Backbone and ligand atoms as CSV (ligand in chain L), in Angstrom:
chain,resi,resn,atom,element,x,y,z
A,1,MET,N,N,-100.861,86.248,-58.822
A,1,MET,CA,C,-101.360,87.356,-58.002
A,1,MET,C,C,-102.861,87.199,-57.787
A,2,ALA,N,N,-103.332,87.579,-56.659
A,2,ALA,CA,C,-104.771,87.573,-56.407
A,2,ALA,C,C,-105.202,89.002,-56.099
A,3,VAL,N,N,-106.370,89.374,-56.568
A,3,VAL,CA,C,-106.922,90.669,-56.179
A,3,VAL,C,C,-107.912,90.410,-55.062
A,4,VAL,N,N,-107.795,91.148,-53.997
A,4,VAL,CA,C,-108.659,90.953,-52.849
A,4,VAL,C,C,-109.512,92.199,-52.703
A,5,VAL,N,N,-110.792,92.004,-52.540
A,5,VAL,CA,C,-111.695,93.153,-52.475
A,5,VAL,C,C,-112.414,93.170,-51.139
A,6,GLY,N,N,-112.517,94.329,-50.550
A,6,GLY,CA,C,-113.289,94.492,-49.320
A,6,GLY,C,C,-114.298,95.594,-49.507
A,7,ASP,N,N,-115.409,95.484,-48.829
A,7,ASP,CA,C,-116.443,96.515,-48.885
A,7,ASP,C,C,-116.450,97.242,-47.548
A,8,PRO,N,N,-115.960,98.501,-47.508
A,8,PRO,CA,C,-115.859,99.183,-46.227
A,8,PRO,C,C,-117.197,99.440,-45.575
A,9,GLY,N,N,-118.288,99.255,-46.301
A,9,GLY,CA,C,-119.600,99.357,-45.668
A,9,GLY,C,C,-119.943,98.072,-44.945
A,10,GLY,N,N,-119.156,97.023,-45.166
A,10,GLY,CA,C,-119.434,95.725,-44.567
A,10,GLY,C,C,-118.556,95.457,-43.370
A,11,PRO,N,N,-117.963,94.257,-43.312
A,11,PRO,CA,C,-117.265,93.862,-42.095
A,11,PRO,C,C,-116.058,94.717,-41.767
A,12,VAL,N,N,-115.422,95.302,-42.765
A,12,VAL,CA,C,-114.208,96.080,-42.493
A,12,VAL,C,C,-114.515,97.251,-41.576
A,13,GLU,N,N,-115.626,97.939,-41.836
A,13,GLU,CA,C,-115.955,99.138,-41.072
A,13,GLU,C,C,-116.218,98.837,-39.599
A,14,SER,N,N,-116.673,97.609,-39.321
A,14,SER,CA,C,-117.082,97.318,-37.962
A,14,SER,C,C,-115.920,96.912,-37.056
A,15,VAL,N,N,-114.725,96.773,-37.602
A,15,VAL,CA,C,-113.577,96.401,-36.772
A,15,VAL,C,C,-113.106,97.619,-35.984
A,16,GLU,N,N,-112.798,97.399,-34.711
A,16,GLU,CA,C,-112.393,98.519,-33.864
A,16,GLU,C,C,-111.040,99.080,-34.301
A,17,VAL,N,N,-110.906,100.396,-34.291
A,17,VAL,CA,C,-109.648,101.035,-34.688
A,17,VAL,C,C,-108.893,101.456,-33.428
A,18,ALA,N,N,-107.596,101.162,-33.406
A,18,ALA,CA,C,-106.809,101.424,-32.196
A,18,ALA,C,C,-106.482,102.905,-32.029
A,19,ASN,N,N,-106.087,103.268,-30.815
A,19,ASN,CA,C,-105.603,104.622,-30.565
A,19,ASN,C,C,-104.275,104.833,-31.266
A,20,ASP,N,N,-103.823,106.093,-31.314
A,20,ASP,CA,C,-102.570,106.384,-31.999
A,20,ASP,C,C,-101.376,105.695,-31.348
A,21,ALA,N,N,-101.390,105.625,-30.028
A,21,ALA,CA,C,-100.355,104.844,-29.351
A,21,ALA,C,C,-101.020,103.540,-28.922
A,22,ASP,N,N,-100.619,102.457,-29.561
A,22,ASP,CA,C,-101.296,101.190,-29.312
A,22,ASP,C,C,-100.257,100.101,-29.134
A,23,GLY,N,N,-100.376,99.342,-28.059
A,23,GLY,CA,C,-99.413,98.277,-27.790
A,23,GLY,C,C,-98.020,98.839,-27.574
A,24,GLY,N,N,-97.913,100.099,-27.138
A,24,GLY,CA,C,-96.609,100.720,-26.931
A,24,GLY,C,C,-96.029,101.299,-28.199
A,25,PHE,N,N,-96.696,101.118,-29.317
A,25,PHE,CA,C,-96.212,101.643,-30.590
A,25,PHE,C,C,-96.973,102.916,-30.950
A,26,THR,N,N,-96.297,103.786,-31.703
A,26,THR,CA,C,-96.926,105.048,-32.092
A,26,THR,C,C,-97.167,105.064,-33.593
A,27,TYR,N,N,-98.391,105.337,-33.965
A,27,TYR,CA,C,-98.769,105.416,-35.376
A,27,TYR,C,C,-98.935,106.879,-35.753
A,28,ARG,N,N,-98.404,107.249,-36.898
A,28,ARG,CA,C,-98.634,108.618,-37.372
A,28,ARG,C,C,-98.726,108.644,-38.890
A,29,GLN,N,N,-99.389,109.690,-39.388
A,29,GLN,CA,C,-99.488,109.854,-40.830
A,29,GLN,C,C,-98.158,110.353,-41.405
A,30,TYR,N,N,-97.978,110.117,-42.674
A,30,TYR,CA,C,-96.848,110.657,-43.431
A,30,TYR,C,C,-96.889,112.179,-43.349
A,31,HIS,N,N,-95.744,112.795,-43.109
A,31,HIS,CA,C,-95.701,114.256,-43.015
A,31,HIS,C,C,-95.285,114.904,-44.334
A,32,ASN,N,N,-94.066,114.575,-44.779
A,32,ASN,CA,C,-93.517,115.236,-45.971
A,32,ASN,C,C,-92.351,114.397,-46.511
A,33,GLU,N,N,-91.624,114.957,-47.457
A,33,GLU,CA,C,-90.569,114.194,-48.140
A,33,GLU,C,C,-89.485,113.682,-47.198
A,34,ARG,N,N,-89.402,114.277,-46.006
A,34,ARG,CA,C,-88.403,113.766,-45.064
A,34,ARG,C,C,-88.737,112.335,-44.617
A,35,ASP,N,N,-90.012,111.948,-44.750
A,35,ASP,CA,C,-90.397,110.571,-44.418
A,35,ASP,C,C,-90.178,109.607,-45.586
A,36,LEU,N,N,-89.932,110.161,-46.748
A,36,LEU,CA,C,-89.879,109.332,-47.952
A,36,LEU,C,C,-88.787,108.257,-47.876
A,37,ALA,N,N,-87.598,108.651,-47.431
A,37,ALA,CA,C,-86.482,107.698,-47.373
A,37,ALA,C,C,-86.824,106.528,-46.448
A,38,GLN,N,N,-87.505,106.829,-45.353
A,38,GLN,CA,C,-87.889,105.783,-44.402
A,38,GLN,C,C,-88.863,104.800,-45.027
A,39,VAL,N,N,-89.867,105.338,-45.709
A,39,VAL,CA,C,-90.861,104.485,-46.371
A,39,VAL,C,C,-90.167,103.615,-47.420
A,40,MET,N,N,-89.303,104.225,-48.220
A,40,MET,CA,C,-88.604,103.483,-49.274
A,40,MET,C,C,-87.718,102.387,-48.685
A,41,HIS,N,N,-87.033,102.717,-47.618
A,41,HIS,CA,C,-86.151,101.749,-46.966
A,41,HIS,C,C,-86.944,100.510,-46.534
A,42,LEU,N,N,-88.048,100.728,-45.865
A,42,LEU,CA,C,-88.857,99.606,-45.379
A,42,LEU,C,C,-89.400,98.773,-46.534
A,43,VAL,N,N,-89.962,99.440,-47.514
A,43,VAL,CA,C,-90.603,98.717,-48.622
A,43,VAL,C,C,-89.555,98.000,-49.465
A,44,ASP,N,N,-88.462,98.677,-49.781
A,44,ASP,CA,C,-87.426,98.055,-50.617
A,44,ASP,C,C,-86.844,96.805,-49.957
A,45,ASN,N,N,-86.737,96.828,-48.621
A,45,ASN,CA,C,-86.155,95.683,-47.921
A,45,ASN,C,C,-87.095,94.493,-47.852
A,46,GLU,N,N,-88.401,94.743,-47.831
A,46,GLU,CA,C,-89.328,93.655,-47.502
A,46,GLU,C,C,-90.246,93.206,-48.625
A,47,LEU,N,N,-90.465,94.053,-49.630
A,47,LEU,CA,C,-91.381,93.641,-50.688
A,47,LEU,C,C,-90.612,93.125,-51.893
A,48,SER,N,N,-91.170,92.116,-52.549
A,48,SER,CA,C,-90.467,91.499,-53.673
A,48,SER,C,C,-90.451,92.411,-54.894
A,49,GLU,N,N,-91.470,93.276,-55.008
A,49,GLU,CA,C,-91.594,94.108,-56.210
A,49,GLU,C,C,-90.788,95.397,-56.048
A,50,PRO,N,N,-89.845,95.687,-56.968
A,50,PRO,CA,C,-89.100,96.946,-56.832
A,50,PRO,C,C,-89.916,98.131,-57.335
A,51,TYR,N,N,-89.900,99.225,-56.613
A,51,TYR,CA,C,-90.629,100.434,-57.018
A,51,TYR,C,C,-89.632,101.540,-57.303
A,52,SER,N,N,-89.961,102.407,-58.280
A,52,SER,CA,C,-89.109,103.556,-58.554
A,52,SER,C,C,-89.518,104.711,-57.636
A,53,ILE,N,N,-88.643,105.697,-57.545
A,53,ILE,CA,C,-88.947,106.887,-56.739
A,53,ILE,C,C,-90.205,107.574,-57.253
A,54,PHE,N,N,-90.460,107.454,-58.550
A,54,PHE,CA,C,-91.655,108.085,-59.132
A,54,PHE,C,C,-92.927,107.424,-58.610
A,55,THR,N,N,-92.868,106.119,-58.410
A,55,THR,CA,C,-94.037,105.413,-57.866
A,55,THR,C,C,-94.300,105.865,-56.431
A,56,TYR,N,N,-93.242,105.924,-55.632
A,56,TYR,CA,C,-93.426,106.399,-54.245
A,56,TYR,C,C,-94.014,107.807,-54.245
A,57,ARG,N,N,-93.445,108.669,-55.070
A,57,ARG,CA,C,-93.915,110.065,-55.076
A,57,ARG,C,C,-95.353,110.163,-55.567
A,58,TYR,N,N,-95.718,109.336,-56.528
A,58,TYR,CA,C,-97.097,109.338,-57.031
A,58,TYR,C,C,-98.069,109.113,-55.868
A,59,PHE,N,N,-97.799,108.120,-55.058
A,59,PHE,CA,C,-98.706,107.828,-53.943
A,59,PHE,C,C,-98.590,108.877,-52.839
A,60,LEU,N,N,-97.363,109.194,-52.468
A,60,LEU,CA,C,-97.181,110.004,-51.249
A,60,LEU,C,C,-97.510,111.479,-51.463
A,61,ARG,N,N,-97.330,111.969,-52.672
A,61,ARG,CA,C,-97.691,113.372,-52.922
A,61,ARG,C,C,-99.196,113.531,-53.094
A,62,ASN,N,N,-99.838,112.528,-53.677
A,62,ASN,CA,C,-101.275,112.640,-53.936
A,62,ASN,C,C,-102.141,112.243,-52.745
A,63,TRP,N,N,-101.664,111.253,-51.963
A,63,TRP,CA,C,-102.487,110.758,-50.850
A,63,TRP,C,C,-101.648,110.634,-49.577
A,64,PRO,N,N,-101.003,111.720,-49.133
A,64,PRO,CA,C,-100.162,111.614,-47.935
A,64,PRO,C,C,-100.953,111.185,-46.697
A,65,SER,N,N,-102.226,111.550,-46.653
A,65,SER,CA,C,-103.019,111.213,-45.462
A,65,SER,C,C,-103.358,109.723,-45.415
A,66,LEU,N,N,-103.101,109.002,-46.509
A,66,LEU,CA,C,-103.376,107.559,-46.530
A,66,LEU,C,C,-102.102,106.737,-46.394
A,67,CYS,N,N,-101.040,107.404,-45.944
A,67,CYS,CA,C,-99.800,106.686,-45.613
A,67,CYS,C,C,-99.565,106.812,-44.114
A,68,TYR,N,N,-99.316,105.694,-43.466
A,68,TYR,CA,C,-99.002,105.695,-42.033
A,68,TYR,C,C,-97.638,105.083,-41.800
A,69,LEU,N,N,-96.982,105.560,-40.748
A,69,LEU,CA,C,-95.742,104.955,-40.274
A,69,LEU,C,C,-95.958,104.552,-38.826
A,70,VAL,N,N,-95.273,103.501,-38.392
A,70,VAL,CA,C,-95.403,103.057,-37.006
A,70,VAL,C,C,-94.022,102.975,-36.372
A,71,TYR,N,N,-93.947,103.427,-35.116
A,71,TYR,CA,C,-92.673,103.566,-34.412
A,71,TYR,C,C,-92.665,102.794,-33.100
A,72,ASP,N,N,-91.485,102.260,-32.790
A,72,ASP,CA,C,-91.186,101.757,-31.456
A,72,ASP,C,C,-90.146,102.741,-30.921
A,73,GLY,N,N,-90.557,103.683,-30.117
A,73,GLY,CA,C,-89.654,104.781,-29.739
A,73,GLY,C,C,-89.303,105.587,-30.974
A,74,ASP,N,N,-87.985,105.666,-31.250
A,74,ASP,CA,C,-87.528,106.411,-32.429
A,74,ASP,C,C,-87.453,105.547,-33.684
A,75,ARG,N,N,-87.631,104.266,-33.495
A,75,ARG,CA,C,-87.413,103.345,-34.623
A,75,ARG,C,C,-88.705,103.134,-35.414
A,76,CYS,N,N,-88.627,103.464,-36.689
A,76,CYS,CA,C,-89.765,103.228,-37.573
A,76,CYS,C,C,-89.632,101.803,-38.123
A,77,PHE,N,N,-90.669,100.987,-37.915
A,77,PHE,CA,C,-90.551,99.583,-38.334
A,77,PHE,C,C,-91.685,99.102,-39.229
A,78,GLY,N,N,-92.591,99.995,-39.591
A,78,GLY,CA,C,-93.673,99.555,-40.472
A,78,GLY,C,C,-94.323,100.725,-41.175
A,79,THR,N,N,-94.925,100.421,-42.324
A,79,THR,CA,C,-95.597,101.486,-43.070
A,79,THR,C,C,-96.683,100.903,-43.969
A,80,ILE,N,N,-97.628,101.775,-44.327
A,80,ILE,CA,C,-98.626,101.426,-45.335
A,80,ILE,C,C,-98.780,102.619,-46.275
A,81,VAL,N,N,-98.901,102.330,-47.566
A,81,VAL,CA,C,-99.025,103.363,-48.600
A,81,VAL,C,C,-100.253,103.023,-49.443
A,82,CYS,N,N,-101.127,104.017,-49.645
A,82,CYS,CA,C,-102.415,103.745,-50.310
A,82,CYS,C,C,-102.805,104.877,-51.241
A,83,LYS,N,N,-103.899,104.626,-51.969
A,83,LYS,CA,C,-104.512,105.715,-52.726
A,83,LYS,C,C,-106.026,105.576,-52.702
A,84,LEU,N,N,-106.703,106.611,-53.174
A,84,LEU,CA,C,-108.163,106.613,-53.227
A,84,LEU,C,C,-108.576,107.446,-54.420
A,85,ASP,N,N,-109.245,106.818,-55.382
A,85,ASP,CA,C,-109.750,107.595,-56.518
A,85,ASP,C,C,-110.969,106.909,-57.117
A,86,GLU,N,N,-111.557,107.556,-58.130
A,86,GLU,CA,C,-112.777,107.021,-58.698
A,86,GLU,C,C,-112.457,105.909,-59.686
A,87,HIS,N,N,-113.231,104.851,-59.595
A,87,HIS,CA,C,-113.038,103.729,-60.509
A,87,HIS,C,C,-114.420,103.186,-60.846
A,88,ALA,N,N,-114.779,103.254,-62.135
A,88,ALA,CA,C,-116.094,102.784,-62.601
A,88,ALA,C,C,-117.219,103.383,-61.767
A,89,GLY,N,N,-117.106,104.682,-61.478
A,89,GLY,CA,C,-118.180,105.390,-60.791
A,89,GLY,C,C,-118.219,105.194,-59.284
A,90,ARG,N,N,-117.258,104.485,-58.726
A,90,ARG,CA,C,-117.208,104.295,-57.264
A,90,ARG,C,C,-115.878,104.773,-56.720
A,91,MET,N,N,-115.887,105.279,-55.497
A,91,MET,CA,C,-114.639,105.681,-54.854
A,91,MET,C,C,-113.930,104.430,-54.358
A,92,ARG,N,N,-112.781,104.159,-54.959
A,92,ARG,CA,C,-112.071,102.910,-54.668
A,92,ARG,C,C,-110.744,103.196,-53.977
A,93,GLY,N,N,-110.563,102.604,-52.824
A,93,GLY,CA,C,-109.281,102.672,-52.137
A,93,GLY,C,C,-108.397,101.534,-52.613
A,94,TYR,N,N,-107.097,101.774,-52.592
A,94,TYR,CA,C,-106.153,100.749,-53.025
A,94,TYR,C,C,-105.002,100.690,-52.026
A,95,LEU,N,N,-104.745,99.512,-51.494
A,95,LEU,CA,C,-103.634,99.315,-50.564
A,95,LEU,C,C,-102.420,98.922,-51.398
A,96,ALA,N,N,-101.489,99.854,-51.557
A,96,ALA,CA,C,-100.387,99.640,-52.499
A,96,ALA,C,C,-99.197,98.921,-51.862
A,97,MET,N,N,-98.835,99.326,-50.660
A,97,MET,CA,C,-97.647,98.755,-50.000
A,97,MET,C,C,-97.948,98.606,-48.512
A,98,LEU,N,N,-97.560,97.492,-47.963
A,98,LEU,CA,C,-97.728,97.241,-46.519
A,98,LEU,C,C,-96.523,96.449,-46.043
A,99,VAL,N,N,-95.844,96.964,-45.056
A,99,VAL,CA,C,-94.641,96.298,-44.549
A,99,VAL,C,C,-94.542,96.453,-43.035
A,100,VAL,N,N,-94.218,95.346,-42.368
A,100,VAL,CA,C,-93.840,95.376,-40.955
A,100,VAL,C,C,-92.524,94.607,-40.854
A,101,GLU,N,N,-91.523,95.199,-40.238
A,101,GLU,CA,C,-90.238,94.503,-40.114
A,101,GLU,C,C,-90.414,93.197,-39.339
A,102,ARG,N,N,-89.595,92.220,-39.718
A,102,ARG,CA,C,-89.742,90.848,-39.245
A,102,ARG,C,C,-89.901,90.726,-37.725
A,103,GLU,N,N,-89.041,91.397,-36.991
A,103,GLU,CA,C,-89.067,91.189,-35.537
A,103,GLU,C,C,-90.306,91.777,-34.866
A,104,TYR,N,N,-91.086,92.573,-35.610
A,104,TYR,CA,C,-92.294,93.169,-35.026
A,104,TYR,C,C,-93.574,92.517,-35.543
A,105,ARG,N,N,-93.440,91.429,-36.288
A,105,ARG,CA,C,-94.630,90.801,-36.878
A,105,ARG,C,C,-95.421,89.996,-35.841
A,106,HIS,N,N,-96.636,89.684,-36.184
A,106,HIS,CA,C,-97.554,88.892,-35.348
A,106,HIS,C,C,-97.891,89.604,-34.045
A,107,LYS,N,N,-97.872,90.915,-34.071
A,107,LYS,CA,C,-98.308,91.687,-32.901
A,107,LYS,C,C,-99.533,92.516,-33.254
A,108,GLY,N,N,-100.073,92.311,-34.425
A,108,GLY,CA,C,-101.272,93.043,-34.838
A,108,GLY,C,C,-100.986,94.366,-35.524
A,109,VAL,N,N,-99.710,94.666,-35.754
A,109,VAL,CA,C,-99.359,95.975,-36.319
A,109,VAL,C,C,-99.821,96.105,-37.771
A,110,GLY,N,N,-99.602,95.058,-38.567
A,110,GLY,CA,C,-100.051,95.106,-39.964
A,110,GLY,C,C,-101.549,95.356,-40.039
A,111,THR,N,N,-102.286,94.671,-39.191
A,111,THR,CA,C,-103.739,94.859,-39.156
A,111,THR,C,C,-104.087,96.296,-38.791
A,112,GLN,N,N,-103.401,96.844,-37.793
A,112,GLN,CA,C,-103.687,98.230,-37.387
A,112,GLN,C,C,-103.383,99.222,-38.502
A,113,LEU,N,N,-102.292,98.991,-39.211
A,113,LEU,CA,C,-101.958,99.905,-40.321
A,113,LEU,C,C,-103.062,99.872,-41.374
A,114,VAL,N,N,-103.532,98.676,-41.698
A,114,VAL,CA,C,-104.603,98.563,-42.700
A,114,VAL,C,C,-105.867,99.244,-42.181
A,115,MET,N,N,-106.200,99.027,-40.921
A,115,MET,CA,C,-107.424,99.625,-40.363
A,115,MET,C,C,-107.367,101.154,-40.372
A,116,LYS,N,N,-106.194,101.684,-40.037
A,116,LYS,CA,C,-106.065,103.151,-40.027
A,116,LYS,C,C,-106.219,103.715,-41.437
A,117,ALA,N,N,-105.583,103.056,-42.392
A,117,ALA,CA,C,-105.694,103.538,-43.775
A,117,ALA,C,C,-107.139,103.461,-44.253
A,118,ILE,N,N,-107.818,102.365,-43.949
A,118,ILE,CA,C,-109.205,102.222,-44.405
A,118,ILE,C,C,-110.111,103.235,-43.707
A,119,SER,N,N,-109.862,103.501,-42.426
A,119,SER,CA,C,-110.660,104.527,-41.736
A,119,SER,C,C,-110.512,105.880,-42.430
A,120,GLY,N,N,-109.263,106.205,-42.805
A,120,GLY,CA,C,-109.026,107.466,-43.521
A,120,GLY,C,C,-109.750,107.482,-44.858
A,121,MET,N,N,-109.744,106.343,-45.540
A,121,MET,CA,C,-110.452,106.263,-46.826
A,121,MET,C,C,-111.954,106.459,-46.635
A,122,ILE,N,N,-112.506,105.832,-45.623
A,122,ILE,CA,C,-113.954,105.948,-45.377
A,122,ILE,C,C,-114.324,107.405,-45.112
A,123,GLU,N,N,-113.479,108.094,-44.335
A,123,GLU,CA,C,-113.742,109.526,-44.078
A,123,GLU,C,C,-113.769,110.325,-45.375
A,124,GLN,N,N,-113.032,109.848,-46.374
A,124,GLN,CA,C,-112.967,110.566,-47.657
A,124,GLN,C,C,-113.931,109.978,-48.697
A,125,GLY,N,N,-114.908,109.185,-48.251
A,125,GLY,CA,C,-115.971,108.733,-49.142
A,125,GLY,C,C,-115.722,107.414,-49.845
A,126,CYS,N,N,-114.766,106.644,-49.344
A,126,CYS,CA,C,-114.438,105.370,-49.987
A,126,CYS,C,C,-115.616,104.385,-49.949
A,127,GLU,N,N,-115.826,103.691,-51.079
A,127,GLU,CA,C,-116.913,102.711,-51.157
A,127,GLU,C,C,-116.421,101.272,-51.244
A,128,GLU,N,N,-115.193,101.083,-51.687
A,128,GLU,CA,C,-114.631,99.731,-51.757
A,128,GLU,C,C,-113.116,99.840,-51.671
A,129,VAL,N,N,-112.495,98.755,-51.269
A,129,VAL,CA,C,-111.035,98.750,-51.126
A,129,VAL,C,C,-110.482,97.517,-51.826
A,130,THR,N,N,-109.410,97.695,-52.594
A,130,THR,CA,C,-108.789,96.557,-53.272
A,130,THR,C,C,-107.287,96.513,-52.977
A,131,LEU,N,N,-106.708,95.397,-53.279
A,131,LEU,CA,C,-105.255,95.240,-53.179
A,131,LEU,C,C,-104.878,94.017,-53.991
A,132,GLU,N,N,-103.594,93.861,-54.209
A,132,GLU,CA,C,-103.077,92.661,-54.860
A,132,GLU,C,C,-102.043,92.046,-53.939
A,133,ALA,N,N,-102.068,90.734,-53.857
A,133,ALA,CA,C,-101.043,90.023,-53.079
A,133,ALA,C,C,-100.652,88.778,-53.859
A,134,GLU,N,N,-99.395,88.381,-53.710
A,134,GLU,CA,C,-98.972,87.161,-54.390
A,134,GLU,C,C,-99.667,85.964,-53.751
A,135,VAL,N,N,-100.048,84.995,-54.601
A,135,VAL,CA,C,-100.795,83.847,-54.071
A,135,VAL,C,C,-99.981,83.061,-53.048
A,136,THR,N,N,-98.662,83.204,-53.115
A,136,THR,CA,C,-97.803,82.496,-52.160
A,136,THR,C,C,-97.655,83.260,-50.834
A,137,ASN,N,N,-98.157,84.472,-50.768
A,137,ASN,CA,C,-97.985,85.294,-49.560
A,137,ASN,C,C,-99.115,84.994,-48.568
A,138,GLN,N,N,-98.985,83.830,-47.935
A,138,GLN,CA,C,-100.057,83.358,-47.058
A,138,GLN,C,C,-100.315,84.306,-45.895
A,139,GLY,N,N,-99.237,84.915,-45.376
A,139,GLY,CA,C,-99.401,85.834,-44.244
A,139,GLY,C,C,-100.285,87.008,-44.602
A,140,ALA,N,N,-99.970,87.646,-45.725
A,140,ALA,CA,C,-100.753,88.810,-46.136
A,140,ALA,C,C,-102.192,88.407,-46.467
A,141,LEU,N,N,-102.356,87.289,-47.165
A,141,LEU,CA,C,-103.713,86.867,-47.532
A,141,LEU,C,C,-104.544,86.579,-46.288
A,142,LYS,N,N,-103.923,85.971,-45.285
A,142,LYS,CA,C,-104.645,85.661,-44.041
A,142,LYS,C,C,-105.035,86.961,-43.328
A,143,LEU,N,N,-104.089,87.885,-43.267
A,143,LEU,CA,C,-104.362,89.177,-42.611
A,143,LEU,C,C,-105.574,89.846,-43.267
A,144,TYR,N,N,-105.573,89.913,-44.594
A,144,TYR,CA,C,-106.671,90.602,-45.281
A,144,TYR,C,C,-107.981,89.830,-45.144
A,145,GLN,N,N,-107.903,88.520,-45.179
A,145,GLN,CA,C,-109.138,87.742,-45.009
A,145,GLN,C,C,-109.707,87.929,-43.609
A,146,ASN,N,N,-108.823,88.012,-42.619
A,146,ASN,CA,C,-109.303,88.267,-41.246
A,146,ASN,C,C,-110.078,89.578,-41.166
A,147,LEU,N,N,-109.720,90.523,-42.030
A,147,LEU,CA,C,-110.377,91.833,-42.018
A,147,LEU,C,C,-111.638,91.865,-42.887
A,148,GLY,N,N,-111.971,90.750,-43.518
A,148,GLY,CA,C,-113.207,90.694,-44.299
A,148,GLY,C,C,-113.020,90.827,-45.798
A,149,PHE,N,N,-111.778,90.911,-46.242
A,149,PHE,CA,C,-111.538,90.973,-47.691
A,149,PHE,C,C,-111.821,89.600,-48.320
A,150,ILE,N,N,-112.225,89.630,-49.595
A,150,ILE,CA,C,-112.447,88.368,-50.307
A,150,ILE,C,C,-111.565,88.325,-51.553
A,151,ARG,N,N,-111.193,87.114,-51.944
A,151,ARG,CA,C,-110.411,86.955,-53.180
A,151,ARG,C,C,-111.363,87.104,-54.356
A,152,ASP,N,N,-110.970,87.966,-55.302
A,152,ASP,CA,C,-111.882,88.287,-56.398
A,152,ASP,C,C,-111.363,87.780,-57.734
A,153,LYS,N,N,-110.110,88.062,-58.023
A,153,LYS,CA,C,-109.548,87.695,-59.332
A,153,LYS,C,C,-108.167,87.127,-59.140
A,154,ARG,N,N,-107.808,86.214,-60.036
A,154,ARG,CA,C,-106.419,85.750,-60.051
A,154,ARG,C,C,-105.756,86.341,-61.280
A,155,LEU,N,N,-104.727,87.134,-61.061
A,155,LEU,CA,C,-104.018,87.788,-62.168
A,155,LEU,C,C,-102.820,86.928,-62.531
A,156,ARG,N,N,-102.704,86.620,-63.806
A,156,ARG,CA,C,-101.651,85.697,-64.231
A,156,ARG,C,C,-100.304,86.372,-64.396
A,157,ARG,N,N,-100.292,87.631,-64.763
A,157,ARG,CA,C,-99.000,88.291,-64.993
A,157,ARG,C,C,-98.823,89.439,-64.023
L,1,COA,C1,C,-97.876,90.823,-44.158
L,1,COA,C2,C,-97.336,91.612,-42.970
L,1,COA,C3,C,-97.485,93.103,-43.227
L,1,COA,C4,C,-98.145,91.216,-41.709
L,1,COA,O1,O,-97.733,92.075,-40.649
L,1,COA,P1,P,-98.041,91.675,-39.114
L,1,COA,O2,O,-97.819,92.899,-38.299
L,1,COA,O3,O,-97.315,90.450,-38.746
L,1,COA,O4,O,-99.591,91.349,-39.198
L,1,COA,P2,P,-100.567,91.059,-37.979
L,1,COA,O5,O,-99.807,90.810,-36.725
L,1,COA,O6,O,-101.587,92.131,-37.980
L,1,COA,O7,O,-101.190,89.690,-38.463
L,1,COA,C5,C,-102.554,89.485,-38.437
L,1,COA,C6,C,-102.844,88.057,-38.827
L,1,COA,O8,O,-102.464,87.795,-40.163
L,1,COA,C7,C,-102.004,86.461,-40.254
L,1,COA,N1,N,-100.588,86.450,-40.578
L,1,COA,C8,C,-99.720,87.482,-40.603
L,1,COA,N2,N,-98.501,87.060,-41.015
L,1,COA,C9,C,-98.622,85.715,-41.227
L,1,COA,C10,C,-97.734,84.697,-41.676
L,1,COA,N3,N,-96.446,84.959,-41.997
L,1,COA,N4,N,-98.203,83.438,-41.809
L,1,COA,C11,C,-99.477,83.147,-41.523
L,1,COA,N5,N,-100.378,84.061,-41.090
L,1,COA,C12,C,-99.953,85.330,-40.945
L,1,COA,C13,C,-102.249,85.826,-38.938
L,1,COA,O9,O,-103.549,85.335,-38.881
L,1,COA,C14,C,-102.082,87.007,-38.047
L,1,COA,O10,O,-102.617,86.836,-36.808
L,1,COA,P3,P,-101.744,86.015,-35.677
L,1,COA,O11,O,-100.373,86.615,-35.634
L,1,COA,O12,O,-102.535,86.253,-34.428
L,1,COA,O13,O,-101.725,84.590,-36.134
L,1,COA,C15,C,-95.822,91.272,-42.708
L,1,COA,O14,O,-95.692,89.870,-42.603
L,1,COA,C16,C,-94.881,91.780,-43.794
L,1,COA,O15,O,-94.422,92.922,-43.743
L,1,COA,N6,N,-94.578,90.921,-44.777
L,1,COA,C17,C,-93.663,91.309,-45.880
L,1,COA,C18,C,-94.285,92.322,-46.801
L,1,COA,C19,C,-95.604,91.855,-47.354
L,1,COA,O16,O,-95.758,90.702,-47.757
L,1,COA,N7,N,-96.571,92.778,-47.393
L,1,COA,C20,C,-97.902,92.531,-47.930
L,1,COA,C21,C,-97.907,92.743,-49.405
L,1,COA,S1,S,-99.543,92.449,-50.048
C-alpha cells in the first residue's frame, strides 16, 4: 500500500471544478440512508477491500457532505466517500473509497469526484488530504498524481 498526500493549498486547489451536470453526468451529494445501498453496491463490486456496514455508516453519518454520487440519467455509476478531522493539529481530509463502474472509466469522472470532495473539504478548513492505494493500482495512482498528490509512505501490511 502507498499513502499519497496532497496539499490543498497547493496544486490541488488550482484545478478547475466542474459544474454539477458535467459531460452529461449529474453529480450530487449523499442525501440519507436511502443512498447507502447504492454506495455499498458500487464499492463492494469494485474495491478489493471488504467493508462492513459499520464502516460505511461511520463515514456517511459523520461526513455526508463529503460523499458524492454520479448519475447517467437514473443510473448511479460512481461514488466517493471521505472524511475530515483533526490529525496532529491539522485538518486532514481522507479519501476512503472511490469507484467508477468500468464502462464509465477514462471520462474524467473519477477525477471530478475527487475534486468535488476536496472542494468540500477546503470549504470546511481542510489543510491536507491523504489516501491509501494499492501499489499495483496504477490507474488510481496515476489519477491522484495527476491531481498533485505525492507518494509519502509505503505501508507493508
Ligand atoms: C480508479 C478509478 C476510480 C478511476 O476512475 P476514472 O473515472 O476512470 O478516472 P479518470 O477518467 O478521472 O482518470 C483520470 C486519469 O487517471 C489515469 N487512469 C485512470 N484509470 C487508469 C488505468 N486503469 N490505467 C492507467 N491510468 C489510469 C489516467 O491518466 C486517466 O486519464 P486518461 O483516461 O485521460 O488517460 C476507476 O478506475 C475505478 O473505479 N477503479 C476501481 C476502484 C479503485 O481502484 N478505486 C481507487 C481506490 S484507491
